[in-house]
C-alpha positions, 0 to 999 in steps of 0.5 A: 500500500502506498504511504499516506504521506506520499498520497498527501504530496499528490493533492491538487493545488488549493486543496487546503483552502478548498477544505474551508470553502467546502466547510469540511472545517468550519470551526478550528476545534479538535482538528485545526488545519486541512493537512491534519484532517486529510492525514487522519481521513486517509488513515481511516480510509486506507487502513480501516482504523476504527473511529476510536483508533483514529481518535487515539492516533490523532492524540498520540501524534499531536494531529488532533485532540478529538473524540471518536464521535467528533471525528465521525461528524468531521469526516462526514463533512469532508464529502464535498471536499473529497469531491472537489479533490476528485474533480481537480485530479480529473482535470489534471489528466488523471483520466483521458475520457472527455465527454463526447458531444452526443452524451451531453444530455445524459448523466453516464453512470457505471454501476457495480457491486461488491461483497463487504464484511462487517468488522467485529465478531459477527463478520456478517456479509453484506453487498455494496451496490454503488454507482459512479459518474463515469465522467466525473469519477465520483460516487453518486449512489450506494445501497447496502443490502444483505448478501442474498440481494443480487445485482439488479437495476432495481437497486438504484434510483434512475432519474430522467436522462440517466444512462446506466452502463452495466455488465452481464449481471444487470442484463434482465428485461425487468430491470430494463423496463424499470429504467425506461419507466423512469425515463432513463436509458442503458447500455448493458452487456448481453448474457447468452440466452438471457431472453428471446429476441424477435423481429417486428413480425414476431419471428424469433431471431438467431443472434449468432447468424447475424454475429457471424457475418461481422469482421473485426472492423464492423459493428452490428446494429440490430433492431429487436423486440423483447417481451417484458413478461406482461405481454408488452413488447420493448423495442431494443437495439443489439449493438455488437462487435467481434473481438480482436484475435488477442482479446478473444484469446484472453477470453478463451483462456478465462473461460478455460479456467472457469471450466476447470473451476466449475467442473462443467464445460461451457457449451460451444454456443456460449464459447462462440458468443463470447467472441463478441462484445454484445450490448443491449440498449434503447438509445435512439438510432441517432446514436451509432452502434460504434458509439455505443460499443466504444462507450462500453469500452470506456466502462470496460477500461474503468474496471481498472478503477473498480478493481483498485477501489475494491483492493483498497476498500478494507470495509472495516468500519462499514458506515451502514447506518449513517448515509452521510458517512457512507457517501464521504467514505465512498468518495474518499475511497475514489479519491484514494484510488485516483491518487494511487493512479497518479503515483503508479503513472509516475513510477519508474523502475530501474532494471537493476532493482 
């Protein structure tokens, strides 16, 4: 793990003043300066120290004379400060994804979920469902449920003009209907045989027949209809692209490992389907299939952030009872992930080392 001091050196210019502007520090009581507050917050975020431990660390180090409850409230007030820092890190080039013009009407949300374990003797397992604004790289929603609750679009509040991007776990008709009913839209990875596809005349569509005609430079844009289970049809587009030879080789190796782990070989059809990136969306035809696939590719690459986020999330002090703590905690984790990305990008290793 990167040291807290090294992360602090990567903070953007003006972050100390932003601490006061965002009211993370309103009165100089207990914690009197931004650096001390950030150091204690980073220790809390990275090492999973409890609030009581943070209070003790603050007193022993001379950073702050503050109780555990007082630090909790001060940490909650850091949420806007963390978001300000995230925006500055992105503006300085931490990521290279500029929002395309055609996406201006939308708030693009990447959704994911991760299992978390409660600290303490109980060790109860929960599932964190969270949504990140792709082009602001800030956490905008979260829900903590029992581990038995699966990944679903129903775990999120969908607002008009939200464009939800999710992997295969979210590719179900009921979730798509829920998204459309709330005036949102989606780009979801398609699962093999998740649901039947029909043409305008009600004839069943064999998707593989269309996919096999693609070469690596072409995009499939197929208008289809699906049934929502209540006798109503939903109009969708299937946008797809054949994977490159290198990407397909990587996929097949992953599937081979999955066969070994599950002791149940995948069908030849499923293996063939995995040679393509296949997406379901209800975006209008003015949005090209290539744009849909490339946007999903950005989400695909943003998985690096999700993985790093999960790797640094100790989840020890799970703030499930206080929404303000949870949002500060999530955005603080995102801030740490971005700072680590900057440090890794600057790293230079000598061949002799």
